LUMKOL-662237 format. One record per residue (C-alpha): x, y, z; residue in one letter. Coordinates in steps of 0.1 Angstrom, whole numbers, plus 5000, padded with zeros to 4 digits. Example, Ala and Ser with C-alpha at 12.3 -4.5 7.8 and 13.67 -1.06 7.14 Angstrom:
! LUMKOL-662237
512349555078A
513749895071S
! end
This chain:
! LUMKOL-662237
500050005000M
502850245008Q
504450174974N
501150274958K
500950594977K
504550684968S
503450684932T
500150864942I
497850574936K
494850804932T
494051024902I
496551274914L
499351044903M
501451314887A
504251544897V
503451894908L
505652114886V
505652484893I
507852724874I
508853074883T
508153354858S
511953384851S
511953024839C
515352984856A
514252754883K
511852464882E
510552264911L
509451904905D
507351814934L
504851534943V
501951594967P
503551404996E
506651614996S
505651914976G
504852274983V
501952315007S
499752615009P
501652705041D
504852765021Q
503153014998I
502953385008N
501953714993A
505453774980G
505853444961N
502253344951I
502553494916N
505453274908F
503252974916F
500353124896L
502653174866N
503552804868G
499852714869L
499152904837Y
502052734819R
501052384830R
497352424825S
497752494788M
496452194768P
498851944754E
499151954716R
497051654706D
494451714733N
493852064720Y
492351924688V
490851604702L
487351714694Q
488351764658D
489851424656V
486651264669R
484251484651G
485251424615G
487551704606N
490551474601Y
491651144589T
494850954596W
497850954574T
500250674562A
502650784589L
500150734617S
497850464604G
494350344613S
495650164643N
497250474659S
495450664687A
494250904660Y
493050624637G
491250444665V
489250754674L
488550844638I
487250494630T
485750414664G
487350074663D
489049924693N
488650224716V
489250094751D
490650194785D
494250184771R
493550494749L
496450734752S
494251034748F
492250934779S
495450894800A
496851224788S
493751424795L
493151274829W
496651314842T
497151664828H
493851784843A
494251644878Y
497851734881R
496952094875N
493752084895I
496051984924Y
498152294916N
495152524915A
493852384948N
497252464964V
497052824953I
493352864962I
493952724997E
496952955001A
494953264993V
492253155017D
494853105044R
496453445037L
493053615041G
492553735005G
493654085011A
494954314983G
495554144950N
495153794964L
491553774954Q
492653834918K
495153554921V
492353324934K
490053434906A
492653334880E
493252994897A
489552934899C
489153004862Y
491952754854L
490452494877R
487052544859A
488752514825Y
490452184836L
487152034849Y
485452144816Y
488051924798Q
487251634821L
483451654821V
483051704784T
485251404776N
484451164805F
481151274820G
481051264858G
484551264874V
485851294910P
485351654921L
488451744942I
488452084958L
490751994987T
493751784978N
493851434990T
495651104983T
492450904991E
490550714964N
487650944954I
484650814935P
483150994906R
480651284912N
477651314889P
478351534858A
475751784871A
477851844902E
480951904881V
479152144859W
477852334890N
481352364904Q
482652494871I
480052774872L
480852854908I
484552894899D
483853104869I
481453324888D
484253384913F
486553484885A
484053714870I
483553884904A
487253924912N
489453924881A
490854244865D
489154384834P
490554304800F
491854654795Q
494254584824T
495154224817T
495354194779G
495053854763I
497653654784K
495953674817K
492453584829I
490153884828S
486553944837V
485653934800E
487653604795A
485753454823A
482453574809Q
483353434775A
484053094790F
480853104811K
478953164778S
480552844764R
479552654795V
475952784795L
475652684759L
476952334768A
474252314795L
471552404769D
470952734787R
471152904753K
469453234759E
471553294790E
474653204771A
473753444743A
472853724766T
476153704784L
478053664751A
476353984737A
477154174769S
480754064767T
481054174731I
479754514740S
482154534770A
485154454747L
485054784729E
488654754718S
488154414702R
486654334668A
486354034645I
489654014628D
489254044590A
492653874587N
491653524598Y
495153374595G
496553644618R
494553504648I
496753194648F
499953304631R
500453644647N
498153614677T
499453914696D
498554134667A
494954004663S
492054214673S
489753944684E
491553724709V
490253744745I
492353494762F
495353284751A
498053084769F
501453244763S
503152934750N
506553084750L
509352914731V
511452924762T
508752764783E
505952544769S
507052554733N
504052374719I
504052384682R
500652284668M
502052274633S
504151974642S
501051754642L
499951854607F
502851964585W
505051694568P
508751664572Y
510651874546G
508152154545T
508452504560E
506952404593W
508152044593A
506351814616G
505051454621S
502051474597Y
499951234617F
496551364607V
495251534575Q
491951704565P
489051464560S
487551434525T
484551624537Y
486651914551A
488551934518I
485651914494N
482452034511E
483052234542L
484052574527Y
482552774499Q
484752924471V
484953274486N
485453164522D
488753314533V
489153054560R
489552764536R
493052864524N
494152934560V
492952604574N
493652374545I
496152394517Q
498252184493D
501952184499V
504752024480P
506751754499S
509151474493A
506151254488D
504551484463G
501751744468V
499951684501L
496751844514T
497351944550I
495852124579V
497752444575S
496152674602K
499152674625Y
502652784617W
505452834643D
504952864681V
502153104689Q
499953174720P
497352904723M
493953064718V
491252974743I
488553244738S
488053484709R
485353714698L
484053504668S
483053224693E
480853484711L
479153584679Y
478453214672L
477053174707I
474753474701C
473753334667A
472753004683E
471453114716G
469153394704F
467753174676G
467053304641M
464953604650A
467753784670N
470753564662G
470953584624L
472553934626Q
475453784645Y
475853494621L
475853734591N
478353974606E
480753684610L
480053544576R
480653874559Q
483953914577A
484953574562R
484053674526G
480553514525L
477153664516A
474653714544P
471853464549R
468153564549A
465553434573A
463753294542A
466653054537D
465552854567F
462352664569Q
462652554605T
464452624637A
466352294631G
467652404597S
468852734612Y
470652544640L
472252314614D
473652624596E
474952774628V
476752444636L
478252434602Q
479452794606E
481052694640R
482752404622R
484152634595R
485252914619E
486552694648L
488252434626Y
491152274645S
490352464677E
488852174696G
485052224694F
483452004667L
482751674685F
481351824716Y
479152054695D
477651734680L
477351574714V
475551864731R
473051884701T
472751504700D
474051484664K
477151284672A
475150964670I
475151004632D
478950994630L
480450664616P
482850634646N
479950654672V
478150324677R
475950424706T
475450734727R
477550574754A
480450644730H
479951014734Y
482250974763L
485750844764L
486850554786P
488450634819L
492150534818P
492250174829G
495350234850A
493450484871Q
490550254876V
492949984888N
494950214910L
491750334926S
490949974936E
487850004915N
486450304934V
486350464900L
483650314879E
484350274841Q
482050444816N
479450214799D
480450014769S
484150014777Y
! end
């Protein structure tokens, strides 16, 4: 039993890594011997917060997991249908050994642990001065991590105070409720966007994320109302007419609300390495490529997004069609203005949402749609979902958009609605001595 605890037999089986803002020193700590809230004070807490930001940023493949599952990609000859990508794309042989499950789970709980340490430290220090702002940022990041868990696994253990005990899964509704509690704290206590810029959690970044959560909970009118209010509050932001700049020169874009810094000297996550072939300008592993549907049907001729997201490139193996959205290392975008327009378009329905849809379409080179184009509310929703797919291609939205609207059942890689969720990592179920219950059908 002691040996199991030394490797953290619970879901917290990961190192606590916290980095100072200078990047010169890095502490690799495990919960049993790591930094406790008592060792954090008002003078050093921002060093720990900076580390939480860096570590909470999604890992490369996890960032586009919803695109992998949703039909935006297919595998390549280099990855194959039996790879983790191929298994999710085909839906064949998905089981509790899936590397995506293990990566998501470990990354999220490792950093939930880190967030809890900071939140507890703020509470112990009394929350005076700027400490409430620190807690607000940590609460947002904890909510963001739980969002990754609940959208991929359903109910998960809800850990707000760190422990090495085996914790059973909470119902998904309780996880969603805690996400909202944390986001509301961030909204009430964070700095405004005009103070933070895009690299820190702001009031508006928290509002944008809450709009996403409310949409996921089918509280559509609330989501749209908050999104519209956030758009109005962000007077200095606008839909970027240069779509490629959002991802290739992120700091210069007019529409980013929050993005992880992803510095070359720190995280150095290069999204292009997943998509570009060796021997090309942004040489990478070329493990996934655009699906036939994405290449041939997703974009209209005049849509400026098509040539940013998908292009043909010469390589040693001839001309290849690739996902070309990302170039070199850039900040990792989490929230941007166009998502809020799409939330308004969906949440307000056709009567009041069509104007938001058309403003985005016109910015992307497309003609506006008329109400007469849609015979039913369902046909309008289908168009909004297609617009989300075009706009948010390779940003990690597609599959869950289909899940929350119950359209994922029509995907060829989804056999039953039980497969809307991923399997829990088998190693975690075993280490918990079966306190964790596996998802159905796995």
